[in-house]
Structures are given as structure tokens and as C-alpha cells.
C-alpha positions as CSV (number, residue, x, y, z in Angstrom):
1,M,0.1,-0.1,0.1
2,E,1.2,3.5,-0.8
3,I,0.4,6.6,1.1
4,N,0.9,10.0,-0.3
5,P,0.0,13.2,1.6
6,I,-3.4,14.8,1.1
7,A,-2.5,18.2,2.5
8,Y,0.4,19.9,4.3
9,F,0.1,21.6,8.0
10,R,1.1,25.4,8.4
11,S,1.9,26.1,11.9
12,P,4.1,29.3,13.5
13,L,6.3,26.4,15.0
14,G,9.0,25.2,12.9
15,E,10.7,22.6,14.9
16,K,9.8,20.0,17.5
17,F,11.4,22.0,20.0
18,G,8.4,23.9,21.8
19,T,5.9,22.3,19.8
20,P,2.9,21.0,22.5
21,R,3.7,17.3,23.2
22,Q,0.1,16.6,22.6
23,A,-3.1,18.3,20.9
24,G,-5.1,20.4,22.8
25,L,-2.4,21.5,25.4
26,V,-2.3,25.0,23.9
27,P,-6.0,25.2,22.7
28,D,-5.6,28.3,21.0
29,L,-2.7,27.5,19.0
30,P,-3.8,28.3,15.3
31,G,-2.8,26.1,12.5
32,T,-3.8,25.5,8.7
33,V,-4.6,22.2,6.8
34,E,-3.5,23.2,2.9
35,F,-4.6,20.3,0.6
36,C,-2.5,19.9,-2.3
37,G,-2.8,17.7,-5.5
38,G,-5.9,15.7,-6.2
39,F,-7.9,17.7,-4.1
40,K,-11.4,18.8,-5.1
41,P,-13.5,21.3,-2.9
42,E,-16.5,18.9,-2.8
43,M,-14.5,16.7,-0.9
44,L,-15.1,19.0,2.3
45,D,-19.0,19.2,1.7
46,G,-20.4,18.9,5.1
47,L,-17.6,19.4,7.5
48,E,-18.6,22.7,8.2
49,G,-21.2,20.8,10.6
50,F,-18.4,19.3,12.9
51,D,-16.3,20.8,15.6
52,Y,-13.4,18.6,15.7
53,L,-11.4,16.9,13.3
54,W,-8.7,13.7,13.4
55,L,-5.6,14.6,11.4
56,I,-3.5,11.4,10.4
57,W,-0.1,12.7,10.0
58,G,3.8,11.6,9.5
59,F,6.7,12.6,11.9
60,S,8.5,14.1,9.0
61,L,11.2,15.6,11.3
62,N,12.5,12.1,12.4
63,K,16.0,11.4,11.0
64,P,15.8,8.5,8.2
65,E,18.8,6.6,10.3
66,A,16.9,6.9,13.7
67,A,16.5,3.5,15.2
68,V,13.5,2.2,16.3
69,S,13.6,0.5,19.9
70,S,10.9,-1.8,21.6
71,K,11.2,0.4,24.5
72,V,11.2,4.3,24.8
73,R,11.9,6.8,27.9
74,P,8.6,9.0,27.7
75,P,9.1,12.4,28.7
76,R,6.0,12.3,31.0
77,L,7.9,10.1,33.2
78,G,11.1,12.5,33.4
79,G,13.0,10.5,30.7
80,N,14.4,8.1,33.2
81,E,12.0,5.1,32.9
82,K,11.1,2.7,29.8
83,M,7.9,1.8,28.5
84,G,6.9,-0.3,25.4
85,V,6.8,1.9,22.3
86,Y,3.1,1.0,21.8
87,A,2.2,1.9,25.2
88,T,3.5,5.5,24.3
89,R,2.8,8.3,21.6
90,S,6.7,8.2,21.0
91,P,7.6,9.8,17.1
92,Y,9.9,6.9,16.9
93,R,7.7,3.8,15.9
94,P,7.9,1.1,13.1
95,N,5.4,3.2,11.0
96,P,5.9,6.9,11.9
97,I,2.4,7.9,12.0
98,G,0.7,10.4,14.3
99,L,-2.9,11.1,15.2
100,S,-4.2,14.1,16.4
101,S,-7.7,15.6,17.2
102,V,-8.0,19.6,16.6
103,R,-10.8,21.9,16.7
104,I,-12.0,23.5,13.4
105,S,-11.8,26.9,13.1
106,S,-13.3,27.5,9.7
107,V,-13.6,25.8,6.2
108,N,-12.7,27.1,3.2
109,A,-13.1,24.6,0.8
110,A,-12.9,26.7,-2.7
111,A,-9.2,27.5,-1.2
112,G,-8.8,24.2,-0.3
113,R,-8.1,25.0,3.4
114,I,-9.0,24.2,7.2
115,E,-8.2,26.4,10.0
116,V,-7.6,24.6,13.0
117,L,-6.8,25.1,16.9
118,G,-4.8,23.2,19.2
119,A,-2.5,21.1,16.9
120,D,0.8,19.4,17.7
121,L,2.2,19.5,14.5
122,V,5.0,21.3,13.1
123,D,5.1,23.6,10.1
124,G,5.1,21.5,6.9
125,T,3.8,18.3,8.4
126,P,2.4,15.8,5.8
127,I,-1.2,14.8,6.5
128,F,-2.6,11.5,4.8
129,D,-6.2,11.8,5.8
130,I,-8.8,13.6,7.7
131,K,-11.6,12.4,9.5
132,P,-14.3,14.0,11.5
133,Y,-14.4,13.7,15.4
134,L,-17.6,11.7,16.4
135,E,-18.3,12.5,20.3
136,Y,-20.4,9.3,20.8
137,A,-17.7,6.9,19.5
138,D,-14.4,8.8,19.8
139,S,-15.1,9.8,23.6
140,H,-14.6,7.6,26.3
141,P,-14.8,9.5,29.8
142,G,-13.5,8.0,32.7
143,V,-11.3,5.2,31.2
144,R,-7.7,3.9,32.5
145,S,-4.9,6.1,30.7
146,G,-1.7,4.4,32.3
147,F,1.2,6.4,33.3
148,A,-0.6,9.5,31.5
149,S,-3.7,9.2,33.2
150,D,-4.0,12.8,34.5
151,A,-3.1,16.0,32.1
152,P,0.1,17.9,32.7
153,Q,0.1,19.6,36.1
154,R,3.3,21.6,36.2
155,R,3.2,24.9,34.4
156,L,5.7,27.6,34.5
157,K,5.3,31.2,35.1
158,V,6.4,33.3,32.2
159,I,7.7,36.6,32.7
160,W,9.3,38.8,29.9
161,A,12.4,41.0,30.3
162,E,10.3,43.8,28.5
163,P,6.6,44.2,28.9
164,G,4.2,43.4,26.2
165,M,6.7,41.4,24.1
166,L,4.7,38.4,22.9
167,D,0.9,36.9,22.6
168,G,-1.3,34.9,24.9
169,T,-0.5,31.8,22.7
170,L,3.1,31.9,22.7
171,E,2.9,32.6,26.6
172,A,0.8,29.3,27.0
173,I,3.4,27.1,24.9
174,L,6.1,28.4,26.8
175,S,4.5,27.7,30.0
176,Q,4.2,24.0,28.9
177,D,8.1,24.0,29.8
178,P,9.4,23.0,26.2
179,R,12.6,21.8,27.7
180,P,13.9,18.1,27.9
181,A,12.4,16.4,31.0
182,Y,16.0,15.8,32.2
183,H,17.3,19.5,31.6
184,D,17.6,21.3,34.8
185,D,20.3,24.2,34.3
186,P,19.3,27.8,35.1
187,E,21.9,29.4,33.3
188,R,21.2,27.6,30.0
189,I,19.6,29.9,27.3
190,Y,17.3,28.1,25.1
191,G,15.9,29.2,21.3
192,L,12.3,28.5,20.3
193,S,11.3,29.3,16.8
194,Y,7.7,30.8,16.5
195,A,6.4,32.7,13.6
196,G,9.5,33.1,12.2
197,R,11.3,34.8,15.3
198,N,13.6,33.3,17.6
199,I,12.8,33.4,21.2
200,K,15.5,33.2,23.6
201,F,14.6,32.2,27.3
202,K,15.9,30.7,30.3
203,V,14.1,28.7,33.3
204,E,15.0,28.7,37.0
205,E,12.7,26.5,39.1
206,D,9.2,27.4,38.1
207,T,9.8,30.7,36.4
208,L,10.6,31.2,32.8
209,T,12.0,34.4,31.8
210,V,11.8,35.2,27.9
211,L,15.3,37.4,27.2
212,S,14.9,38.4,23.8
213,I,13.3,38.2,20.5
214,D,15.3,38.2,17.2
């Protein structure tokens, strides 16, 4: 079976660093599904009646030579404990395919675009399929979710070196703590690419300080 992209995703986030680790963690993060060859506007007829969409996509930033292991170290467990790859959402899997539920903001069939909110995809991600989200079939409240049963609780306080530097969506991204789980160096300066800008920051205890925007 050959699978080709039906669309590509457009996002203000151009790299894995800083991209939310799950869909919905930054609910107002904007993005666009842009359809490519073979698209016909009538393919989206009826989609305006749905609030959410499933995106089936590829981990395009994986290095071709990256090894796939049977056990991985989920960031949720601090990067210190191993779990079976199929018990995680690691990007390094036998078939590097992702699945994300996103909120539909608007549908423009004539332009071949769907505006969405809350995605965890980087700019340029290939989309292989889309499916409408069905609450009665896709929502299962109260079920077990293993080691990730609770939503992330830790949030960083974000402060700006200069008042009014950035918007609320970026502040929400930074508050998720983009650093690898094993990093804890208050002197280290990080750079995050957002909407074509390089956001430099550092973290000490529970406070993230934005230093500059290039």
C-alpha cells in the first residue's frame, strides 16, 4: 500500500522544540491544513457541521537513520523510565504516523484550506488523511490512561524581560516547559522558533524568563 500526502500543515512552530507534546494542550494555537494535488472542493462538503477533526499525519522530522526501539523513555516519566513503544506516543515507531484531534476554526473548500486550533504539528507536516471527530464513538470519559492518566499539572510562570513582548498563545506554549525532561540548568539559554522569530529564554525553578526576540 502506498500512502501519499493529501495536505500539508502550516504552523507558527517550525521545529519539534516547543511544539506541544499532545494536541489540545495549547487550545488556541492556530494552524492550517492546506490540501495539495488531487483535491476537489466537494471533498469537504458537510465538514462545516463538525467541531473537531482527526488528523492522520507523518513524523516528517524524524531522521532516516534513527533507530526504532521496542522500549522508549517517555518525557512524561522524566525520561528515566522505559515503556513499550506501543504504550507511548513516541514519534520513533515502526511506522512513524501520528494522530491528533484538533478543533475546526473554519472551512474554506474553495481555497482548499481548513483552519484549526490546538494542533501538535510542526510547519510542513504531511497529512495523510482527515476524519471527522464523533463524540459518541471517539469520547470515552473515565477510562484508564496508564502512566499518562492525568493531564500535565506543572506550569511555568512566564515573565518578560520587556513588558508586552509576546502574545498569549506563545505564553501558553512556554508555560508547558519546552525543555527536555532531564534539563535543569538555570544558566542555559534556549531558543524557540515561533512565527519566524527566535525566542530566547531561560528557566529557573518554576519561572521562565523571556530574554529577547530576534
